[in-house]
DOVO-543432 format. One record per atom (N, C-alpha, C): residue in one letter; x, y negated, z. Coordinates in pm, whole numbers, plus 50000, padded with zeros to 5 digits. Each point is the difference from the previous one (the first is absolute). Layout:
! DOVO-543432
aXYZ
...
END
This chain:
! DOVO-543432
x249332751714224
x499155012049992
x498844998650098
x498785002249950
x498844999350088
x499955012450088
x499174999350104
x499845011550089
x499505012149923
x499044997949908
x499465011149923
x501085006249910
x500814991549935
x501085005149915
x501035007750083
x500274995050121
x500955006750088
x499525014050036
x498735001150038
x499455013050036
x499975009449880
x499654994949883
x499935008449882
x501385005449961
x501054992450031
x501345004649965
x500375012650077
x499355002350114
x500275011850080
x499025011349973
x498794996949961
x498965010249992
x499645004149859
x500604994149901
x499705003949862
x498604996349958
x499484988850047
x498644996049967
x499974991549874
x498945001949923
x499924993249871
x499734985150018
x500774991849931
x499794985650004
x499274995749873
x498804994550014
x499194996149886
x499554985650015
x499784992849888
x499454986550010
x498645000550069
x499764990750090
x498775000350079
x499014989649949
x498745004349978
x498914991149963
x498895001550104
x499544989250063
x498915001150098
x498825007549940
x499355008350083
x498945008749950
x498884992049935
x499634988750060
x498914991949943
x500354995649858
x501234995449980
x500434995649866
x500075011749903
x500465011350050
x500115011949916
x498635004749951
x499024999650088
x498655004549963
x499374990849896
x500404987649999
x499454990749900
x500395004049858
x501115007249986
x500455003949866
x499135011049939
x499195006750082
x499155010849947
x498524997250023
x499714988050044
x498624996450031
x499105002149878
x498895006950023
x499025002349894
x500255012249914
x501155006350015
x500315011849920
x499345012550062
x499495009249918
x499435012450053
x501075008150074
x499585007850098
x500945007750081
x500825009649914
x499395006349901
x500745009449915
x501084993049919
x499764987449965
x501014992349929
x501154996350093
x499654995550119
x501024996450100
x500895012050032
x499405011950002
x500765012150034
x501215001949910
x499974994449878
x501085001849904
x500904987749987
x499754990050083
x500794987749996
x501265001850086
x501045005649939
x501205003450077
x500664987850064
x499934988649934
x500634988050056
x499334996150132
x498695001650007
x499294996850124
x500455009250113
x500045013049975
x500335009650106
x501474999050038
x500854996649904
x501414997950033
x500154988050094
x499214989649978
x500044988550090
x499425003550136
x498945008250001
x499415004150128
x501015008050082
x500875007249934
x501015008150068
x500854991550095
x500174987349968
x500814991350086
x499364997550135
x498735003750015
x499314998550129
x500245012050091
x500795009649955
x500325011850079
x501525001550007
x500515004750111
x501425002450013
x500285014249953
x500195001449869
x500175013149937
x501495003349992
x500365012050043
x501405003949997
x500475002849857
x501284997749977
x500655003749874
x500775013150013
x499995005950120
x500785012150024
x499405012249932
x498684999749978
x499325011149932
x498684995049944
x499405008149913
x498684996949946
x498965005850094
x499214991450058
x499075004150106
x498685004849938
x499835013349993
x498755005749948
x499345009150103
x500214997050130
x499335007250109
x499304989950089
x499294990949934
x499304989650075
x498775005250073
x499565012149968
x498825005450064
x500165002650148
x501245002050047
x500235001950144
x499604987250073
x500674989349963
x499504986650033
x500644990249904
x499244989849970
x500374990549896
x500654987750061
x501024994949932
x500624987750047
x498944989150018
x499974994250117
x499144988350018
x500654988149929
x499194991149949
x500524988149935
x500804991650100
x500954992549948
x500834991850089
x499164990250082
x498944994649939
x499124990950073
x499375006950120
x499645012749981
x499365007650109
x501025003250109
x501205004049960
x501045003150099
x500394987650080
x500084988549932
x500314987650072
x498914996850101
x498755002349960
x498884997550091
x500055009450119
x500365012849975
x500105009750109
x500994995350106
x501154995449956
x501024995250094
x499494987850076
x499344990949931
x499464988150067
x498945003850103
x499145009749965
x498985004550096
x500675006050124
x501035008149978
x500695006350113
x500624989450091
x500584989649941
x500614989550080
x498934992050076
x498904997449933
x498924992350063
x499425007450120
x499735012849982
x499465008050110
x501015001050113
x501255002449964
x501045001650101
x500194987250083
x499744988549937
x500224987250066
x499114998550123
x498785005449993
x499074998550114
x499625013550060
x500475010849941
x499905013850051
x498615003550054
x499905002250129
x498755005050059
x498834990349983
x500314987149991
x498934990349980
x499245003149871
x500765002549892
x499365003449873
x499215013050013
x500615010050061
x499375013250007
x498704999750079
x499914991450100
x498804999550084
x498964990049950
x500404990849912
x499044989549961
x499664999949851
x500955003649914
x499784998549856
x499935013149922
x500625010350054
x500215012449926
x498745005449934
x498935001250077
x498825007049950
x499204991649901
x499974987050020
x499314991349903
x500735000149866
x501334999650006
x500785000249876
x499835013249927
x499985010850075
x499855013149938
x498625001449935
x498994994350064
x498655000349943
x499974992349868
x500694988749996
x500024992049877
x500665007949886
x501085007350031
x500665008049897
x499115011749959
x499315006150097
x499065010849967
x498954995349901
x499514988050019
x498984994749910
x500574998249859
x501234995349990
x500624998549868
x500205013549933
x500445009950078
x500215013349945
x498685006349957
x498964998050080
x498685005249966
x499514994149868
x500334987549976
x499624993849873
x500725006549882
x501275003750021
x500775006549894
x499375013249959
x499565008150099
x499465013349969
x498485000149991
x499364988650027
x498574998949975
x499095005950105
x500455000450125
x499135005250106
x499844989650109
x499215003350101
x499814991050113
x501175001450097
x500394989150064
x501135000550092
x499715008450123
x498735002550032
x499695008550115
x500015014949964
x500445003049876
x500195013949959
x501485003149974
x500884990950038
x501415001149963
x500904995750115
x501105007550019
x501024996050096
x501375000749933
x500954992550056
x501375000249952
x500785010250082
x500635009449932
x500795010350066
x501464998649957
x500795010450025
x501404999549957
x500235006349863
x499155009449963
x500195007149873
x498825009349975
x500015006749885
x498925009249965
x499925011750094
x501145005550039
x500005011750088
x499304996950131
x500334988750061
x499324996150123
x498504998349977
x499654994049888
x498584997649971
x499225013049989
x500505009249917
x499265012449977
x500095009450119
x501134999950071
x500105008050123
x498994995450104
x499714987050001
x498994994750092
x498655006449973
x499695001949873
x498735006449964
x500035014950031
x501055006849954
x500095014550018
x499965003750148
x500744992750081
x500035002950144
x498764994950072
x499284990849936
x498844994150064
x498705007649982
x499995009749907
x498805008249978
x499875010250112
x498815002150047
x499735009650108
x499875014149940
x501165005849967
x500015012949932
x499515011450090
x499335009649940
x499585012350067
x500655011849928
x500255010850075
x500605011849940
x499165004849882
x500695002649890
x499315004649879
x499634989049903
x500104987250045
x499784988949906
x501055000749889
x499644994849883
x500915000849887
x500294986349940
x501194998949943
x500414988049928
x500565004249864
x499784991649899
x500465002749864
x501034989549961
x501055004449934
x501084991149958
x500745006549884
x501004993149944
x500795005449889
x501435002650044
x500635009949939
x501395003050033
x500924988549959
x499544991549909
x500814988549957
x499844987950093
x499155001150104
x499834989050093
x501294997550078
x500074988450063
x501204996050072
x500285009750115
x501285003650016
x500375010250097
x499604996950142
x500104987450042
x499654996450137
x498535002550029
x499144998149900
x498575002350020
x499735015150009
x500665007849915
x499845014550008
x500495005150135
x501084994250052
x500515003950131
x498994996950110
x499334988649989
x499014996250101
x498815009549999
x499555003949881
x498925009749993
x500455013650056
x501245003849973
x500525012550055
x500034999650152
x500304988350055
x500004998650146
x498605001650056
x499004994449932
x498625001550046
x499555014649992
x500525007249899
x499685014249990
x500575007650119
x501234996850041
x500595006750116
x499304996050129
x499614987450008
x499454994950126
x498525003350018
x499224998849892
x498555001450013
x499435011949924
x500855006649919
x499505011549927
x499224996549875
x500304988349939
x499314996749876
x500655007649884
x499315000749889
x500495007149881
x500264989849890
x501205000349944
x500364990749893
x499995007349866
x499264994749906
x499905005949866
x500684990849900
x501015005249932
x500784991949907
x499685003549855
x499904989649917
x499855001749855
x501294995549934
x500225004449877
x501184995649924
x499544991849881
x500424987549996
x499584991049894
x500765002749871
x499335000449886
x500715000949873
x500664986649970
x501195000449943
x500694987549967
x499354992749883
x499325007749914
x499394994049882
x498555005249986
x499104995250088
x498625004849993
x499324995949870
x499065008049957
x499284997249876
x498864990050019
x499494999250125
x498874991150026
x499874997550149
x499194989850035
x499684997650141
x499245011950057
x499125005749921
x499205011350048
x500875011650044
x501125002249931
x500915010750039
x500514997950142
x500334987550033
x500524996950133
x498905000750106
x498834994849967
x498875000650093
x499675014550033
x499955008449897
x499675014150018
x501055007050085
x501254996249983
x501095006250076
x499794997950150
x499694987750038
x499754997250141
x498695006450048
x499004999649916
x498695005350041
x500075014950031
x500795007449925
x500105014450022
x500655003250134
x500744990650056
x500655002350129
x499104996950118
x498874993749975
x499094996150108
x499135011850041
x499825001650131
x499105010250056
x499074993050098
x499025007250056
x499124993950100
x500734995250125
x501255004450022
x500754995950119
x500894987849972
x500044995249877
x500894988949966
x499494986950061
x500904993050069
x499644987150062
x500674988249932
x501225002149946
x500774988849945
x500725004449874
x499984991249900
x500765002149877
x500974988449986
x501295003349987
x501024989749978
x500475000649855
x500154988449938
x500584999549866
x500814987249985
x500915000349905
x500804988149970
x499254991149902
x500154987050017
x499524990749898
x500925001049879
x501304999250027
x501025002649897
x501015009550065
x500215011449938
x500875010450057
x501434994850005
x500585000150120
x501294993250017
x501135006449923
x499935013249973
x501145006649934
x499895000449848
x498824997249945
x499845000349854
x499454987149942
x499324991950081
x499384987849947
x498655002149937
x499405012050017
x498685002549943
x498924993250085
x499164992049936
x498884993450068
x498795009349993
x499425003050117
x498885009350006
x498674992549994
x498955006649950
x498664993849994
x499345000350137
x500434990950086
x499605000450141
x498494999350016
x499364990849930
x498554998250020
x499235012949965
x500365006549892
x499305012149959
x500215011350100
x501225001150051
x500285010350100
x499294996850131
x500004987350040
x499324996050123
x498505002549993
x499404996549888
x498555002349984
x499675014850008
x500835008349939
x499795014550006
x500105004950144
x501054995650072
x500205004550138
x498854995750089
x499524987849982
x498894995150082
x498725007949975
x499815004849878
x498835008449974
x500045012950081
x501235004150036
x500165012050083
x500114996650149
x499804987350034
x500084996050140
x501424999050053
x500994997949911
x501414999650039
x500514985749995
x500714995950105
x500614986850002
x501254999849912
x500364988049953
x501124998749905
x501024989950052
x501255004450006
x501114991450040
x500984998949884
x500374987849966
x500864997649883
x501374994950044
x501045006549947
x501374995650017
x500304990149888
x499984987250034
x500244989649901
x501354993350020
x501005007950043
x501314994450032
x500564991549887
x499775004449875
x500614993349885
x499014991949918
x498834997550052
x498964993649919
x499844985050025
x500004995950126
x499754985950031
x501154991349947
x499664990449917
x500994991349938
x500615005849874
x499585012049962
x500535006849881
x499054998349882
x498725002950023
x499004998249895
x498704995250063
x499124994849918
x498814993150047
x498895009750037
x499454998450121
x498845007750044
x499414993250123
x498795004150035
x499344995450122
x499575012150081
x500304999850129
x499735011750084
x498555004749995
x499024991150009
x498615004949997
x499665007649873
x500684997049889
x499725006849874
x500485014550002
x500905003450093
x500535013650006
x499055009650071
x499144994750086
x499025008550068
x500585008950107
x501224997150049
x500615008650101
x499634995350140
x500305008550099
x499724996850140
x501214994150070
x501195004649960
x501254995550062
x501034997849890
x500874989950021
x501024996849899
x501224994350070
x501175005549969
x501244994850057
x500974996049891
x500824989950027
x501004995749902
x501214994150071
x501124999749929
x501224993550048
x500174987049923
x500164989150072
x500054986949938
x501424995649967
x501005007650051
x501404997249963
x500355006949870
x499035006349937
x500245005549869
x499614989549896
x498905002049929
x499734991749883
x499474986150032
x499544997750124
x499544986450034
x501194990950030
x501165005950034
x501204992050016
x500204993950137
x499385005950103
x500234995250137
x501315005950052
x500694993150089
x501195006050062
x499645013150071
x501005008250025
x499805013250060
x499174999550128
x499085009750013
x499285001650125
x498584994950000
x499354999749884
x498614995449994
x499175009849918
x498865003950055
x499045008549930
x498604995750034
x499025007249948
x498614996650031
x499175012650009
x498964999250080
x499015010750010
x498624994049984
x499245005749906
x498594996449981
x499155011450052
x499014996550082
x499015009650047
x498634994149974
x499195007149922
x498664995049972
x499274997450131
x499284989050005
x499454995050125
x499265010750081
x499205008249934
x499215009950073
x500815012150044
x501295000649962
x500855011250039
x500914996750118
x500084987350038
x500924995850105
x499685006750133
x498755000350037
x499595004950132
x500385014650021
x500035007849893
x500265014350013
x501455003850013
x500944990449992
x501425003150009
x500544997350141
x500785009550050
x500724997950126
x501264991949971
x500324989950082
x501254992549982
x501215008950029
x501104997449930
x501225007550025
x500574996350136
x499834987450040
x500454995250130
x498804994450075
x499935003050129
x498884995150080
x499984984950007
x498824994049982
x499864985550008
x498554997050037
x499794995750123
x498644997350048
x499544985949967
x500814992749925
x499684986049974
x499004997749889
x499665010449922
x499104998249886
x498895010550002
x498874996249945
x498865009149995
x500285011549904
x499235010750015
x500215012049917
x499814997249852
x499184990049967
x499754997149859
x500844988349948
x501034995950074
x500914989349960
x501285006449948
x500354997549874
x501165006449940
x501304996650071
x500034989250075
x501214996350071
x500375010150108
x499065008650039
x500325010450098
x501075009649944
x500125000649866
x500965008949934
x501354993449978
x500174987750049
x501154991949963
x500824995550121
x500085008950100
x500794996850118
x501485001849965
x500704989049976
x501385000649953
x501014997250110
x499534995650117
x500954995950102
x500764987649953
x501184998050055
x500824988649960
x500815004049877
x499774993149891
x500665003849875
x500454987449927
x500825001349895
x500524988249929
x498924993049919
x499354990450061
x498854993349939
x500394991649879
x501284996749986
x500404991949884
x499765007649870
x499985013350005
x499685007649879
x498554997749959
x499104999950098
x498594997049970
x499864986149938
x500734990550055
x499924986349949
x500544999149857
x501075007249973
x500604999749866
x499095006749897
x499075008250047
x499045006149907
x499214989349927
x499674989250069
x499274989049936
x500834993849888
x501304999150020
x500884994549897
x500125009549881
x500035013150029
x500045009849892
x498724999749918
x498874998450068
x498724999149930
x499984987649910
x500524989150050
x500024987649922
x500855001849873
x501175006050013
x500865002449884
x499325009349901
x499385010750053
x499285009749917
x498874993449923
x499244991550067
x498844993749935
x500424989549898
x501134993750022
x500474990249901
x500345007049868
x500665011550009
x500295007549877
x498715005549942
x499135005450085
x498715005249956
x500045015149979
x499025007050054
x499995014649990
x499865004749856
x499294992749916
x499855004149861
x501354999949928
x500804989650025
x501334999349938
x500925010950055
x499945002250133
x500845010350060
x499675013749943
x498725003249998
x499585013149950
x500435001849854
x499794989949918
x500355001149859
x501515001749982
x500804992550076
x501455001149988
x500495013850046
x499495004750113
x500455012950053
x499625011549907
x498794999449944
x499615010549905
x500844999149872
x500294987849957
x500834998249881
x501415005750022
x500594997150116
x501355005150027
x500025015350000
x498995006050060
x499965014750007
x499855006049860
x499064994849923
x499805005549866
x501174996649908
x500714988950029
x501154996249919
x501035011149997
x500315005550119
x501055010350002
x499455014149979
x498815003150053
x499495013649984
x499665003149854
x499554989849926
x499665002349859
x501225003749917
x501184996350049
x501245002849926
x500575013850031
x499445006850101
x500585013150037
x498995011450002
x498714997049987
x498985010550012
x500185011149896
x500444996649883
x500125009949893
x501425005549984
x500904996250089
x501395004649990
x500125014250055
x500605009249924
x500165013750050
x500725000350135
x499505008750089
x500565002350134
x499684989150100
x499284989549959
x499554989750095
x498525002550031
x499695000450129
x498635002650044
x499504987950079
x498964993649951
x499384988850071
x498795005450076
x500024998650133
x498975005750086
x498884990250031
x499874989649917
x499014989550021
x499114999049877
x498684998850021
x499104998849884
x500334987949914
x499715001149871
x500234988949908
x498784991049986
x498835005150039
x498764992549985
x500014988050095
x499804987649950
x500154987950082
x499194999850130
x498795005649998
x499174999750121
x500535009250109
x500945008749966
x500515009650097
x501404996550051
x500524988449964
x501364996750045
x500194984950002
x501104995950067
x500394985949996
x501524999250003
x500624995750109
x501434997649999
x500875012050034
x499445010050068
x500785011450047
x499995011149896
x501145006849983
x500065011849914
x501045009650055
x499915012549956
x500935010350043
x500525007349877
x501315002149993
x500605006349883
x501015010550044
x500055011249927
x500965010450029
x500745004449875
x501135006750022
x500775005949893
x499905015250015
x499575006749897
x499845014550007
x501325006750042
x499915008750101
x501165007250048
x500874992450098
x499594987950039
x500804991850092
x499204997150125
x500565003150118
x499304997450124
x499794984950018
x498844996050053
x499734985650019
x501074992950082
x500485006450107
x501034993550081
x501294998249922
x500315009849914
x501214998749917
x499824989049895
x498794999049947
x499734989549902
x500134986250065
x499424998450119
x500094987250070
x501464996450030
x500775009850044
x501414997650033
x500794996349874
x499755007149890
x500714997149876
x499654986249946
x498714996450007
x499594986849953
x500714989050078
x500195002450130
x500654989750080
x501525000249981
x500605011750009
x501465000949994
x500544996149862
x499315004449894
x500524997949865
x499484987249936
x498744996350033
x499384988649931
x499634988550094
x500215001950130
x499664989850101
x498524996549996
x499165010349986
x498554998350002
x499475006650126
x499314992550083
x499515005050129
x498545004649987
x499795013150020
x498665006050000
x499935009550118
x498975008450004
x499905010150106
x499505013149938
x500615011150038
x499605013049949
x498775005350073
x499065005649924
x498775005650055
x499895014549956
x499815008950095
x499865014249969
x498885005750086
x498784999549945
x498845004950074
x498945005149904
x499545012450023
x498955006149918
x500394999149852
x499134993849918
x500274999349856
x500734987249961
x500594993250095
x500724987549973
x501495002350023
x500744999849891
x501455002050004
x500664988849920
x500464989850068
x500614988849930
x500374988850095
x500394988849945
x500314988350081
x498874989849983
x499684993550111
x498994989349993
x500684987049959
x499414993349904
x500534987449948
x498984989150029
x500404990250081
x499074989250036
x500664986549977
x499834994249882
x500474986449975
x499124989850073
x500434987850000
x499174989350057
x500094987649912
x499424989150045
x499904988049917
x501364994649961
x501035002550080
x501334994949970
x500805009849914
x499425011549964
x500675009649912
x499984994949857
x501115001449929
x500084995549861
x499885011949905
x499594997249878
x499935010649900
x501405005049965
x501014991550015
x501375004549975
x500405010850100
x499584998450125
x500285010350100
x499295013049966
x498784998949950
x499265012049962
x500615006549876
x500584992049912
x500725005649885
x501175008650048
x500664995750106
x501095007950057
x499495013350052
x498834999750064
x499385012550047
x499695009349884
x499414994749895
x499645008149884
x501255006249939
x501054992149986
x501255005149944
x500565011350086
x499944998250130
x500515010250092
x499205013049989
x498684998949998
x499155011949991
x500245007449869
x500134992649893
x500235006449868
x501345007550000
x501024993850058
x501315006650004
x499975012550085
x499344999350114
x499935011650089
x499155011149941
x498954996249930
x499125010149937
x500715007349886
x500954993349938
x500715006049888
x501095009650047
END
């Protein structure tokens, strides 16, 4: 028995034939992304690059996604390498290596490396901006009730501390047009508004918002724009400059596939000087984004493994990832949208969604639905109950099979009946 087989015998991990990624990619070379999205044999083989449990069907990947085995192996090697020389590495190599990874990450999102820093997660990134603004009593911020709870909490803290006013809008789950969404945010803006926060993709429903149109509108009113992109980087194709925002945060242990504890913050170059650092650091100029990145002594092997995650991500290709994730979502939602008592809280229009969706059963609490799906069908999701969103969030990933989604569809149909 190999070491891997021994461990799997205890943990219920799926054992699959393994094909090196380079060889696997050769089997789909030249095929359009939409065609590859339906090549089940390819994705089944790719599944062998992840240690996927057999104990349950994992459809809550949005919290954080399994890193590929290649990336996890690299993480362990980086940790051992750093540990071998300890302080020598930290004092001589740490910052050069981190800069090299920053440059690779900047290439992924299409910005300059001097506008981007590596953080621990989206919350840290956006809190750095929210706490870094020199708020005055009576200043206003605009956001949605569907935004991430930690960000709403941070704005509430600024209201208590500085006397700012927070104005919340409620997003429709199925908007009729981009203009409807732009108008919704615009109506909340007043002459006192300083910052508008919006999601790139709403974490609880999977709705993709027209960020550029909303940002352009806000800028016409003299309002800065901060985007919560926790679920966007590595999920679907975009370039930060095309969004027209001033600030952007994301978690890289989600769809980019980095091990836990990596995020990013983008600050447009001309906005860096105006932000106060969360932690004092006299080592950088006011217009140097690194002033916002005082991390102290932290596990640098996670930063190093980010380069390995980027490499794995780029080998598969963002076009293929986006096409597969959108295909998986539409595969199961299309089978339940018209079923009585089933409510899909995610738009069906392709430009407004990708891999994330939210589904509810009429008359059933989301937490009860999530518990029933797990206890009765061994399907792992998360219940969401906020504003007009009542359901469970379903987030498949590249290693998810259509057979697993068929099990979800069967379960939802039975519960709805």
